[in-house]
C-alpha positions, 0 to 999 in steps of 0.5 A: 919299640919303634912305630910305624904309620901303616901308610908307611908299609908296603902293599904286601905288608898291609896285606899281612898286617891285616890278616894277622889283625883279623886272624888275631895275631901271627907268630913267625918261626925259625926253621927249627920252630921256635918263636921269633916275633909276633904280630898282635893286633891292638883293640882299643877297650869298649866302653863297657870294658873301661867302665868294668876296670875303671870299677875295679880299680875304685874297688882295689882303691877303696880296700888298699886305702882302708888296709893302710888306714888300719895299718897306720901307714901312709902312702908316703910310707909305701913309696919310701919302701919301694924306693928303699933299694934304689 
């Protein structure tokens, strides 16, 4: 994926990007109506979203750790199983 600074864009393209951001995104279709390109806004998560995600991850870690311990499986065992076919 190519990254471009907004300041490097022409005024017309900046206007298009601003409209896409404000409108929640844009899908560009070909003449037959098939989607070809999408422009989606990137919005950093709020502090609340980040905190919720971190709490969710911590619960997942606790559950996973407990289940692995009950099964007698280590993190190294899981890594070895995942990499087995590589």
